[in-house]
C-alpha positions as CSV (number, residue, x, y, z in Angstrom):
1,X,8.4,-12.5,3.1
2,X,8.8,-9.6,5.8
3,X,7.9,-5.8,5.6
4,X,10.0,-3.2,3.9
5,X,10.7,0.1,4.5
6,X,10.9,2.6,2.0
7,X,12.6,6.1,2.5
8,X,12.6,8.6,0.4
9,X,14.3,12.1,1.2
10,X,13.3,13.8,4.3
11,X,9.5,12.0,3.7
12,X,8.7,10.1,6.7
13,X,9.5,6.4,5.9
14,X,6.6,3.7,4.1
15,X,6.1,0.7,5.7
16,X,4.8,-1.7,2.7
17,X,2.9,-5.0,3.9
18,X,3.4,-8.3,2.1
19,X,-0.5,-9.2,1.4
20,X,-0.4,-12.6,2.5
21,X,-0.1,-10.8,6.1
22,X,-3.4,-9.1,5.6
23,X,-7.3,-9.4,5.4
24,X,-7.6,-9.2,2.0
25,X,-10.5,-10.4,2.4
26,X,-11.5,-6.5,3.8
27,X,-9.4,-4.8,0.5
28,X,-11.3,-3.8,-2.0
29,X,-9.4,-2.7,-5.5
30,X,-10.2,1.1,-6.0
31,X,-9.8,2.8,-10.1
32,X,-7.8,4.9,-9.0
33,X,-4.1,5.2,-9.4
34,X,-1.5,7.5,-9.7
35,X,2.3,8.0,-11.0
36,X,5.4,8.4,-9.1
37,X,8.5,9.4,-11.2
38,X,11.0,7.3,-9.0
39,X,8.5,4.3,-8.2
40,X,6.4,3.8,-11.2
41,X,2.2,3.5,-11.5
42,X,0.1,3.1,-7.9
43,X,-3.4,0.9,-7.8
44,X,-4.9,1.9,-4.7
45,X,-7.1,-0.1,-2.3
46,X,-10.0,0.5,-0.3
47,X,-10.6,-1.0,3.7
48,X,-14.7,-2.2,3.5
49,X,-15.3,-2.1,7.4
50,X,-18.8,-2.5,9.3
51,X,-18.8,0.9,10.0
52,X,-18.2,1.5,5.9
53,X,-15.7,2.3,3.7
54,X,-12.1,4.1,3.4
55,X,-11.8,4.6,-0.3
56,X,-8.2,4.7,-1.3
57,X,-6.7,4.0,2.0
58,X,-3.5,1.8,0.5
59,X,-1.7,1.3,-2.2
60,X,0.3,-0.9,-4.3
61,X,3.1,-1.2,-6.7
62,X,2.3,-4.2,-9.0
63,X,5.1,-3.7,-11.4
64,X,7.5,-0.9,-9.8
65,X,10.1,0.3,-12.0
66,X,13.2,-1.8,-11.6
67,X,15.0,0.4,-8.9
68,X,12.7,-0.1,-6.6
69,X,11.6,-4.1,-8.1
70,X,11.3,-5.3,-4.0
71,X,8.5,-3.5,-3.4
72,X,6.2,-5.0,-6.5
73,X,3.0,-6.8,-4.8
74,X,3.2,-5.2,-1.3
75,X,0.8,-2.2,0.2
76,X,1.0,0.5,2.4
77,X,-1.4,2.5,3.8
78,X,-2.1,6.2,4.5
79,X,-1.2,6.9,8.5
80,X,-4.2,9.1,8.6
81,X,-6.5,6.2,7.2
82,X,-5.7,3.0,8.1
83,X,-4.1,1.7,11.5
84,X,-2.3,-1.7,11.0
85,X,-2.5,-4.0,14.0
86,X,-0.9,-7.5,14.7
87,X,-3.1,-10.2,15.7
């Protein structure tokens, strides 16, 4: 799978990364949820790092609305909480 870029209006584009390309062992599911009228319910993930946990650093749509079904599963990250690097 490839990364997906989603643009909404004047908001900065959001990059969704396939889970197979992420170190999922460092991500813990969070109880946090939010709902977007255009995408559906988002679930959140915290990053478990040596320096501590970064709460709700990323999110995913497990079952998004049909119009944005390609984003089902991949994870996006808040740019002020996480930096994604290729290793």
